[in-house]
C-alpha positions as CSV (number, residue, x, y, z in Angstrom):
1,X,9.3,-18.6,-31.7
2,X,8.2,-16.2,-29.0
3,X,8.8,-12.5,-29.1
4,X,10.4,-10.6,-26.2
5,X,7.6,-8.0,-25.8
6,X,9.3,-6.2,-22.9
7,X,12.0,-5.0,-25.3
8,X,9.4,-3.3,-27.4
9,X,8.3,-1.1,-24.5
10,X,10.7,1.7,-23.7
11,X,11.2,5.3,-22.8
12,X,12.3,7.8,-25.4
13,X,12.9,11.2,-23.8
14,X,9.8,12.0,-21.7
15,X,7.6,9.7,-23.7
16,X,6.9,6.0,-22.9
17,X,6.5,4.2,-26.2
18,X,5.3,0.8,-27.3
19,X,6.3,-1.0,-30.5
20,X,4.1,-3.8,-31.4
21,X,6.3,-6.8,-32.2
22,X,3.6,-8.4,-34.5
23,X,3.4,-5.4,-36.9
24,X,4.7,-2.0,-37.8
25,X,1.6,-0.2,-36.7
26,X,2.4,3.1,-35.1
27,X,0.8,4.3,-31.8
28,X,-2.5,6.1,-32.2
29,X,-3.1,7.3,-28.7
30,X,-1.1,9.4,-26.3
31,X,-2.0,9.3,-22.6
32,X,-0.7,12.0,-20.3
33,X,0.0,11.0,-16.6
34,X,1.4,13.9,-14.7
35,X,4.5,15.1,-16.6
36,X,5.0,11.8,-18.5
37,X,3.5,10.9,-21.9
38,X,2.7,7.4,-23.0
39,X,2.4,6.5,-26.7
40,X,0.1,3.5,-27.1
41,X,-2.3,1.7,-29.3
42,X,-6.0,2.0,-28.5
43,X,-7.1,-1.6,-29.0
44,X,-5.2,-3.3,-26.1
45,X,-6.1,-0.3,-23.7
46,X,-9.8,-0.4,-24.5
47,X,-9.8,-4.2,-24.1
48,X,-8.3,-4.1,-20.6
49,X,-9.3,-0.7,-19.1
50,X,-12.9,0.3,-18.5
51,X,-11.8,3.9,-17.7
52,X,-9.9,4.4,-20.9
53,X,-12.8,2.9,-22.8
54,X,-15.2,5.4,-21.2
55,X,-12.9,8.4,-21.8
56,X,-12.7,7.5,-25.5
57,X,-16.5,7.0,-25.8
58,X,-17.2,10.3,-24.0
59,X,-14.8,12.3,-26.2
60,X,-16.5,14.6,-28.6
61,X,-13.8,14.0,-31.2
62,X,-14.2,10.4,-32.5
63,X,-10.6,10.6,-33.7
64,X,-9.2,11.6,-30.3
65,X,-5.5,10.9,-30.1
66,X,-4.6,12.3,-26.7
67,X,-6.2,11.9,-23.2
68,X,-5.2,12.9,-19.7
69,X,-5.4,10.7,-16.7
70,X,-5.6,12.8,-13.6
71,X,-5.8,11.4,-10.1
72,X,-4.2,8.0,-10.9
73,X,-2.7,6.6,-7.6
74,X,1.0,6.1,-8.0
75,X,1.2,8.3,-11.1
76,X,3.3,7.4,-14.0
77,X,5.1,4.5,-12.2
78,X,1.7,2.7,-11.6
79,X,0.6,3.4,-15.2
80,X,3.9,2.0,-16.6
81,X,3.4,-1.2,-14.7
82,X,-0.2,-1.6,-15.7
83,X,0.5,-1.0,-19.4
84,X,3.1,-3.8,-19.4
85,X,0.2,-6.0,-18.5
86,X,-1.9,-4.6,-21.4
87,X,0.8,-5.8,-23.8
88,X,1.2,-9.2,-22.4
89,X,4.4,-8.6,-20.4
90,X,4.6,-10.7,-17.2
91,X,4.1,-8.2,-14.4
92,X,5.7,-9.5,-11.2
93,X,3.5,-8.6,-8.2
94,X,5.5,-8.1,-5.0
95,X,5.1,-6.8,-1.5
96,X,6.5,-3.5,-2.7
97,X,4.1,-2.9,-5.6
98,X,0.9,-4.8,-4.8
99,X,-0.8,-1.8,-3.1
100,X,0.2,0.4,-6.0
101,X,-1.2,-2.1,-8.5
102,X,-4.4,-2.8,-6.5
103,X,-5.2,0.9,-6.4
104,X,-4.2,1.6,-10.0
105,X,-6.2,-1.3,-11.4
106,X,-9.4,-0.1,-9.6
107,X,-8.8,3.5,-10.9
108,X,-8.2,2.1,-14.4
109,X,-11.2,-0.2,-14.0
110,X,-9.1,-3.3,-15.0
111,X,-11.8,-5.5,-13.5
112,X,-13.0,-9.0,-14.3
113,X,-16.2,-8.0,-16.1
114,X,-14.0,-6.0,-18.5
115,X,-11.4,-8.6,-19.2
116,X,-11.2,-12.2,-17.8
117,X,-8.3,-12.8,-15.4
118,X,-7.5,-9.1,-15.3
119,X,-4.7,-7.5,-13.2
120,X,-7.2,-6.7,-10.4
121,X,-7.9,-10.4,-9.9
122,X,-4.2,-11.2,-9.9
123,X,-3.5,-8.6,-7.2
124,X,-6.4,-9.9,-5.1
125,X,-5.0,-13.4,-5.3
126,X,-1.5,-12.2,-4.2
127,X,-3.0,-10.3,-1.3
128,X,-5.0,-13.3,-0.1
129,X,-2.0,-15.8,-0.5
130,X,1.0,-13.7,0.4
131,X,0.0,-10.6,2.4
132,X,-3.1,-11.2,4.6
133,X,-1.7,-14.4,6.3
134,X,1.6,-12.7,7.2
135,X,1.6,-9.9,9.7
136,X,5.0,-8.5,8.5
137,X,3.8,-8.3,4.9
138,X,0.4,-6.8,6.0
139,X,2.2,-3.9,8.0
140,X,4.5,-3.3,5.1
141,X,1.7,-3.0,2.5
142,X,-0.4,-0.9,4.9
143,X,2.5,1.5,5.2
144,X,2.6,1.9,1.4
145,X,-1.2,2.6,1.4
146,X,-0.5,5.9,3.1
147,X,0.6,7.5,-0.2
148,X,-2.3,5.9,-2.1
149,X,-5.2,7.6,-0.3
150,X,-8.1,7.9,-0.9
151,X,-8.2,5.0,-3.4
152,X,-6.6,2.5,-0.9
153,X,-9.5,3.2,1.4
154,X,-12.1,3.1,-1.4
155,X,-11.0,-0.4,-2.5
156,X,-11.2,-1.5,1.1
157,X,-7.5,-2.5,1.2
158,X,-6.7,-0.5,4.3
159,X,-9.5,-2.1,6.3
160,X,-8.6,-5.6,5.1
161,X,-4.9,-5.1,6.1
162,X,-5.8,-3.7,9.5
163,X,-8.1,-6.7,10.1
164,X,-5.3,-9.1,9.0
165,X,-2.8,-7.4,11.3
166,X,-5.2,-7.8,14.3
167,X,-6.0,-11.4,13.5
168,X,-2.4,-12.4,13.0
169,X,-1.2,-10.5,16.1
170,X,-3.7,-12.4,18.3
171,X,-2.8,-15.7,16.7
172,X,0.9,-15.1,17.3
173,X,0.0,-14.2,20.9
174,X,-1.8,-17.5,21.3
175,X,1.1,-19.4,19.7
176,X,3.6,-17.6,22.0
177,X,1.5,-18.4,25.1
178,X,1.3,-22.1,24.1
179,X,5.0,-22.2,23.5
180,X,5.6,-20.8,27.1
181,X,3.2,-23.4,28.5
182,X,5.0,-26.2,26.6
183,X,8.3,-24.9,27.9
184,X,7.1,-24.8,31.5
185,X,5.8,-28.4,31.4
186,X,8.6,-29.8,29.3
187,X,11.2,-32.1,30.8
188,X,13.9,-30.8,28.5
189,X,14.4,-27.0,28.1
190,X,13.3,-25.7,24.7
191,X,16.1,-23.7,23.1
192,X,15.1,-20.2,21.9
193,X,16.2,-19.7,18.3
194,X,15.2,-16.1,18.0
195,X,16.0,-13.7,20.9
196,X,13.2,-11.3,19.8
197,X,9.7,-12.5,20.7
198,X,6.7,-11.9,18.4
199,X,5.4,-9.3,20.7
200,X,8.7,-7.4,20.8
201,X,8.8,-7.4,17.0
202,X,5.2,-6.2,16.8
203,X,6.0,-3.3,19.2
204,X,8.7,-2.1,16.9
205,X,7.0,-2.8,13.5
206,X,3.8,-0.7,14.1
207,X,5.9,2.4,14.6
208,X,6.3,2.8,10.8
209,X,2.6,3.7,10.4
210,X,1.2,7.2,10.3
211,X,-0.9,8.3,13.2
212,X,-4.3,7.5,11.7
213,X,-3.4,4.0,10.5
214,X,-1.6,3.3,13.8
215,X,-4.7,4.3,15.8
216,X,-6.9,2.1,13.8
217,X,-4.5,-0.8,13.9
218,X,-4.1,-0.6,17.7
219,X,-7.9,-0.3,18.2
220,X,-8.3,-3.4,16.1
221,X,-5.8,-5.5,18.0
222,X,-7.4,-4.3,21.3
223,X,-10.8,-5.5,20.1
224,X,-9.3,-8.9,19.1
225,X,-7.9,-9.4,22.6
226,X,-4.2,-8.4,22.4
227,X,-2.9,-8.2,26.0
228,X,-2.9,-4.8,27.6
229,X,0.8,-4.9,28.6
230,X,1.8,-5.4,24.9
231,X,-0.5,-2.6,23.9
232,X,1.1,-0.3,26.5
233,X,4.6,-1.2,25.1
234,X,3.4,-0.5,21.6
235,X,2.1,2.9,22.7
236,X,5.3,3.9,24.5
237,X,7.5,2.9,21.5
238,X,5.3,4.7,19.1
239,X,5.3,7.9,21.3
240,X,9.1,7.7,21.6
241,X,9.6,7.4,17.8
242,X,6.9,9.9,16.8
243,X,7.9,12.6,19.3
244,X,11.6,12.4,18.6
245,X,12.8,15.8,17.4
246,X,9.5,17.5,18.4
247,X,9.8,19.9,21.3
248,X,7.3,22.1,23.1
249,X,8.7,25.6,22.9
250,X,7.9,28.1,25.7
251,X,6.2,31.0,24.0
252,X,7.4,33.3,26.8
253,X,11.0,32.5,26.0
254,X,11.1,31.9,22.2
255,X,9.0,33.6,19.5
256,X,7.7,30.6,17.5
257,X,7.9,30.5,13.7
258,X,5.2,29.0,11.6
259,X,7.2,25.8,11.4
260,X,7.5,25.7,15.2
261,X,3.7,26.1,15.5
262,X,3.2,23.2,13.1
263,X,5.6,21.0,15.1
264,X,3.8,21.9,18.3
265,X,0.4,21.1,16.7
266,X,1.7,17.7,15.6
267,X,3.1,17.0,19.0
268,X,-0.2,17.8,20.6
269,X,-2.2,15.6,18.2
270,X,0.2,12.7,18.8
271,X,0.1,13.0,22.6
272,X,-3.7,13.4,22.7
273,X,-4.2,10.4,20.3
274,X,-1.9,8.1,22.4
275,X,-3.5,9.3,25.6
276,X,-6.9,8.4,24.2
277,X,-5.7,4.9,23.5
278,X,-4.5,4.3,27.0
279,X,-6.8,2.2,29.3
280,X,-9.3,4.2,31.3
């Protein structure tokens, strides 16, 4: 009869504890991630994580019972998900957590040469099958990468997502053009199911990205051949959304606070970036 491992992994106060269902062995390693503490067993961690293995090997005290993980992308939330995988709990990879897990697994060195079929391989398969072929999912995951820098850049996830967005945008443009051609030469009118065209959806969707990712994504779709009129609409929509609530204050009329100066600087950067993306 199987054991429900997930019930043996729980929070007790500020400490995340694991009770091994196959024995009464108490935890022998505490890992600190930010303000949270995780009480675990060394063996499954060493088996799955190259980073933890190195930290234990490098420790001067061979009986080390506490280590600190600084710089883990996603913090305690990411570590909690990863540790469930350590203990055999089925970790559901979703659009919402795949970027978090991808970055955390690289930081933790949960790679194939450490353990076969590791969590890093599972995240790569999910990205390939469910994210990269879909422009909506690619934009959503790219948006989540903004809080996972610089690891999301180091694992090449940002570049892969931007390339996927550009490829899919141009594929959808081609599909849309072919649909219009088919409509023009069809004897029977083709009924439009969705009132919002792919290009209209793209114009709105890219507005969620920060300025750096937006600039890179737009440069990529331009390189791939997205029509200039669509690019112009994307720029206008992004400018309207980004500049909303930001106002240039006349220094002759109002004495600016430090916050005002920051807003003015942001506005200037946005305007200059968008202007630089306009056709010359």
